[in-house]
N, C-alpha and C positions, 0 to 999 in steps of 0.2 A: 504493500500500500504506500510505501514511501515514495516509489516511483510515480504513482498517481498523484500524490500530494505535491510533488515537484511540478508535474504538468499543470495541476490546478493553480499553483502559485504563479507560474509563468502566464497562465491564462488571465488571472485577475489583474496582474500588473498591466497587461496589454489593454484590458477593458478600462482600467483606471485612466490610462493615458488617452484612450479614445474619448472618455468623458471630458477630460480637460481640453482636448482638441475641439470637441463639439462646442464647449463654452467659448473658446477663443475665436471660433469661426461662425458663431451664431447658428449652429446646427442643433436645435433642440430635439429634433427627431433622433439624432444620433445618441444623445444623452439618455433618452427614454429607452431606446432599443438596448443600449449597453446595460442599463440597470435591470431591465427585464431579463436579459441573458444571464447576468450575474445571479439573479434569483434562481433561475432554472438550473444553472450549472452547479450552484452551491447545494441545492437539494439533491441533484443527481449524484454528487460526490459524497453524500451522506452528511453534509454540514447543514442539518435541518434548521437549527437555530439561526444560522447565518442567512439561510434562504428566507426565513420569516422576517428578519430585519430588512433585507432587500425588498420584500413585499411591502413593508411599511414605508420604505423610502419611495417606492414606486407610487404608492397611494398619495404621499405628500406632493410629489412632483406633478401628479395629475389633478390634484385638488383645486377646485375653484375658490376655496377659502384661504389659500395661501398666496400672498402677493408674489408677482413674478420675480422681483428682485430678491426676495427671501428664498425662492426656489433656486435661483442662480447661486446664491451664497451657499446654500446647503449642497447643491450639486458640485460646486468647486471643492468644498471640504471633503465630500465623498470621494471625488476623483483623486485628491491628494492622498487620502488615507489608503484607498484601494491600490493605488499605483506603487505603494511601498511593498506590497506582497507579504505583509506581516500577518499570516493566517492565524497564528495563535492568539493575537490580540485584536483581530479585526472586529469581532462581534462587540467587544467592549468599546472600541473606538467609535464604531458606527452608531451604537446605541446612545453614546454621549452626544453625538451630533444631532440626532433626531428627537431626543427626549422631549424637547420643548414643543415640537410640532406634531406629536403623536396623538393629540387629543381626538382627532377625527377617527382614526382607526379604532380607538377604544369605544367609540360610540356605535360601532357596527354590532348587529346582533351576534351573539355567540352561537356558532353552529356546530361546534366540535365536542360539546360536552355529552357524556354518556352517564346516566344515573347508576348508582350502586345497585338499585333494584334490578336494572336491566342486566347487569353483569351477573348478579346472583341467580336470576331466572335462567339465563343461558347456561350457567355452570350447573344448575340443578338438572336441567333437561339432559345435558350430555352425561351427567353422572348416572341418571336413570337409564340412558341408552347403554352405558358401559356395563351395568349390572343386570340388564334385562335378558331374560331367557326366551322371550317371545319376539320372533322376528317381525311380525306385523306391528306389534306395539313399538318396537325399536324404530321401525320405519316411520310410524306416525309421529313419534317424539322427534326424530331427526328432521322431518318436514316442519314441525312446529318451531324447532330451534333455528332452522334456516330462515323461516319467515320472520321470526322475531329479530334475529341478528341483522337481517336485511332492513327491517323497519327502523332500527335505531340509527341506520346510516342516512335515513331520509329526514328532510327538514322542509317545512312549509316555505314556499318561495315568496308568498305575498308580503309578509312582514319585512323581508329584505328589500323588496321593491318599494314599499311605503317609505322605508328609511332613505332610499336613494331619491325618491320624489321630494322629500323634505329639503334635501340639499339643492335639488334642481329648482325648487321654488325660490330659494334665496338667490340663486344665480340669475333667475329671470327678473327678480326685483332689482338687483344691482344694475341690470341693463335697462330698467324702466319699461319692461314689457309685462303685459297682463296675460297670465296663462292659467287656464283651468286644467287640472290633471284628473283624469278619470281612469280608475283601475277596474276592469270588468272581468268576468269569468270567475269560476270557483277557485279556491286555493288548491294548490297542487303540491304534494310532497315530492321533492327531488333529492337525489344524492347530494349530501351536504358539500361534497367536493366540487360538484358542478355549480351549486348555489353560490359558493364563494368565488369561483372563477367568473361567474356572470356579472359580478358587481362592477368590474371595470368596463366591460362592453356596454352594459345598460346605461351606466353613468355617462359614458361618452356619447351615446346615441341621443339621450335626453338633452345634453348640453348642445349637441349638434343641431337638434330641432329648435332649441331656443335661440342659438346664435344665428343660424342660417335660414330657418324655416319661418317661425312666428315673426310677423311684422310688428312695427311699433304701433301703438293704439291709433294715432292719427292716420297713419298710412292704411291701416285696416279699414277705418271708417270711409276713407276716400275710395277704397276698392269695393265698398258695399258690404263689407264683412262686419261682424261684431267686433268691438274694440278688444274684447278678451279672446285670445286664441285658445285652442283646445289641443291637448296632447292626450291621446287615449292609449292605455296599455291593456291589451287583451290577452288573457291566459287561456289556452286550450290544451287539453291532454288527449293523446291517442294511446294506443296500447303500450308502446315502448318509448314514447317521446313527449316532450312538452313544446308547445309553440307559443312564442311571445311576439305579439305584433305591437309595434310602437308607431302610431299614426298621428301626424300633426296636420292642422288645416291651414298651413302657412303658404309660403311662396312657391314651394316645390323646387325641384332641381332645375338649375339653369342649364338645360341640355346642350344648347349651342355653345355656351361659354366653356362647358366641360369638354365638348368635342374639340374646340379650338385649342384649349390648353393641352389636350391629349396629343394633337398633331404637333404642337410645339415640342413636346417631349418625345416625339417619334413613336407614339402609341396609336394603334388602330382599334382599340377595344371599344365596345359600346359604353355610353356614359354610365350605365348602371354597374359596369365592372370597373371603369376607370377610377371611380371614387374610392374603391378598395385597394387601388394599386399603391404599393409602398412608395411613399414620398410625394404622392400626388396631392396638390392643393391649388385652388384658384385664387387664394387670398394673397395679397401682396405682403401683409404682415402676418407673422405666425405666433404672435404673442397672446392670442386669445385662448380661451380654454380649449375649444376645438379649433381646427384649422392649423395645427402644428405640422401637418404633413406626415403624421405617423398614426393618428387616432384610428381611422376606419380600417387601415391595413392591419393594425394591431387587433382591432375588434374581430375581424374575420379570422386572423391567425389563432387568436385565443379560442374562438368557438370551434374551429376545425380541429384543434388539438383535443377537444373533448368528444370528437366524433360527430359534431354538428355542422351547421351551415347558416349563413346569413345572406339575405337578398334584399334588394330595395326596389320599390315601385313608386313612381312619381308622376304627377300631372302638373305642369307648370301653372302657378297661380291658384292651385286647389289643395294639393296635399302631397305628403311624402310618407311612405309606409316602409318601415324596416321589419322584416320577418326573420326571427331567430328560431331555429329548430335545434334542440339538443336532446340527447337521450335522458331518460329518467334516472338511469344508473350508469356509472362507468362500468364497462364490461370487464369481467375477470377472465383470465385464461389459465389453463393448467399447463405448466411447463416442466420440462426435464432439466433440473438444475445440476450443473457440473463445474468443475474447475480444470483449468489447463494453464500450466506455467504460472501458477499463483494468481490467475485472473478468473473472475466468475463469469459464466456464460449460461444461457438457457436456450432450449429449443422447445417449440410447441409440441406438446405430447402427441397430438393427433398426426404429426408427420413422422413420428418415430416408428421404425420397423423392428429393430432388434439391437441388442447390446452383446458384444462378443469380445473374446480375448485371443490375442495372438502372441505367443511367447509370454513376455512380461508386460505387454502393452494392451491397454483397453481401448475399444472403439465402439462407436454407435453408428448404425446405418439408418438412413432415412428411407421413406417409401420411394423416393426418386433415385435411390441407389448411391447416394453420396455418403462417404465414410468419413467420420470425424473422430479424431483421437481425443481422449480425455484422461486426466490423472485420477480424479475422484468423483464419484456419483454422490450428490447431496440430497437426493430425493425428488419427488414430484410435488410441486407447490402450486397453490391457487393464488394468482397475483394480478394486480392491476398494472398493465403495461402503459408507460407514458412515452410521449415523443421525446427524442433527444433534443437538446438545445441546437439551434441552427448551425452553430460552428462545429458541432460534433457529429452532424449527420454524415452517414456513410452508406453506400448501397448494400453493404453486408449486414447492416443492423436494422431491425424492425423497431427498436425502442429500448427501454430500460425499466428496471424497478430496483428498489433498495431492499437488500436482504441482510438482516442483522447489521444494519448501519453501513453496508458496503454496496456500491453500485454494481448491478448485474446487467450485462448487455444481452438482449434477446437477438440471436443471430438469424440471418436469412440464408439457409444453406444453398439455395439456387444461386444467389448473388455471390456467396462465399466461393463457389467453385470457379468464379471468374477472376478471382484475385489470388495471389500467391501467399500472402501473409495477412493475418488478422491485424487491422489497424486499431489500436486502442486509443480512444478519444481523439487526439489531434496528431497522431502519427509517431511521436517520439518513442513510444513503447510498442512492441509487437507481441502478439500472442502466437498460437500454434498455426500450423498449416493444415489446410483441408486436403484430404486425399480423395481423388475422384477416380 
């Protein structure tokens, strides 16, 4: 793990330098992207507390309640601290910088708590299964335990949206705009991990509707509209997903202006896709809450990492509707966990054919006939696979999960056969070779 720690240190030093570069060259999108990457990389490497701190930093830098100059001051200090590469003291140093600005994150609903009663109930159910001599009874208890353990992962999404709306109202008031917010549809319980990840995208879309959609009261009256604009958030559930529609009755997208800007950037995408393109903006100034050139691309990226998608529909002068679709639960996968050259790897169980031994060496064979060497078999695990941070993406990897505090890469055997060596993280360290 010392080799991985060294790679991580080099990675965060580079990220810190990029943050400072972004400040010096007015590239706010670069700063937000680097902080977001630091959050993901920290968590992937097993530095969960550090990842949580970067999450708070990201919230502060995106908050409409923090003045821009204060954000820049915080970002500079973050860049200076991170670029030292002092991993051992990084959490303490970062926490000291953001402690005064952390009030907003504390106001968010707590979605991660599990009651003692829940734990006792599940423990009792599985104790009964262990000592049961009746197969049918054991199956019934197992189903009950599975349903209950799943239910404690769920959290109602409406209270979270109401909290976001409270902040959006303050943002509208600051701009002198009158907005009525309507939340319709019944409350839906969603995987708490998805609920937490949706906070950023929904916040940005609401701010986007206020900034660019809802007109000023006088302008609305001149257009024959009510001086108070409306933003409606509609919740709908299907069998396996939740749909969140955010519709404003404002100016709509300026399709021609978006097309023109796209051509200037050498892009031939339709306007509804251009607005999600990384770095795209039609604003001259990027100092507003939305319009920084990173928001909507980050919105789509965040939602897609959860296995969801976001689309936009608009009619100039009438409305803009964002439609978010995300799964109710993050999918879990059963994987074959093994180690090779002191690195952790995993393969999806359903592609495994057999495990065998030749002389003193162990191998596994996939259903596609690919043979992979391994040192130790660590069991078959049920895990939630996450996407790798962008800088660590590789065609040989499907994603990662954290096992006992250590990052474990889920490999893609078909792509693995195309390369000679396993590239761990950012190439300085290599794992074993695939035999085909």
